[in-house]
C-alpha positions in Angstrom: 20.8 4.8 0.8 21.0 8.6 0.9 17.5 8.8 2.4 18.5 6.4 5.2 21.6 8.4 6.0 19.4 11.5 6.2 17.1 9.8 8.6 20.0 8.6 10.7 21.4 12.2 10.8 18.1 13.6 11.8 17.6 11.0 14.6 21.2 11.7 15.8 20.5 15.4 15.9 17.4 15.0 18.1 19.4 12.7 20.4 22.2 15.2 20.7 19.8 18.1 21.3 18.1 16.0 24.0 21.4 15.2 25.7 22.2 18.9 25.7 18.8 19.8 27.2 18.7 17.2 29.9 20.2 19.4 32.6 17.8 22.2 31.9 14.6 20.3 31.4 14.2 16.6 31.6 10.7 16.7 30.1 11.9 18.6 27.0 14.9 16.3 26.7 12.7 13.2 26.9 10.4 14.6 24.3 13.3 15.1 22.0 14.4 11.5 22.5 10.8 10.5 21.8 10.7 12.4 18.6 14.0 10.7 17.6 12.4 7.3 18.3 9.3 8.1 16.3 11.3 9.3 13.3 13.4 6.1 13.4 10.3 3.9 13.8 8.2 5.4 11.1 10.8 6.3 8.6 13.9 4.3 9.3 12.4 0.9 10.0 11.0 0.8 6.4 14.5 0.2 5.0 15.4 -2.4 7.7 12.2 -4.4 6.9 13.0 -4.3 3.2 16.5 -5.9 3.8 15.9 -8.1 6.8 12.3 -8.6 8.1 13.2 -10.9 11.0 15.8 -8.6 12.4 13.6 -5.6 11.7 10.8 -7.1 13.8 13.1 -7.7 16.7 14.4 -4.1 16.4 10.9 -2.7 16.2 9.9 -4.5 19.4 13.0 -2.9 21.2 12.2 0.5 19.8 8.6 0.4 20.8 9.7 -0.7 24.3 12.0 2.3 24.5 9.3 4.6 23.2 6.9 3.4 25.9 9.6 3.8 28.5 10.1 7.4 27.4 6.3 8.0 27.6 6.4 6.7 31.2 9.4 8.9 32.1 7.7 12.0 30.6 4.6 11.4 32.6 6.6 10.8 35.8 8.6 14.0 35.3 5.4 16.0 34.7 3.8 14.5 37.8 6.9 15.3 39.8 7.0 18.9 38.6 3.3 19.4 39.3 3.7 17.9 42.8 6.6 20.2 43.7 4.7 23.3 42.8 
């Protein structure tokens, strides 16, 4: 239980850092959000699968969709920045 709380706090910290950085650099903010999702998927989902596999599978699908959306957003921002230079 303590490990899960530590993971949640780490994920939350990355999300807050990303939210604070979004005005300065969208790419960096999106990368922080991506790191938060990866930590949650690879470390946090373990505990959810242990307690409720069916709900965990649905959550994993949602998280992977968010992760792919972030990948797309990062690539679009990089393209936009390169185009404007």
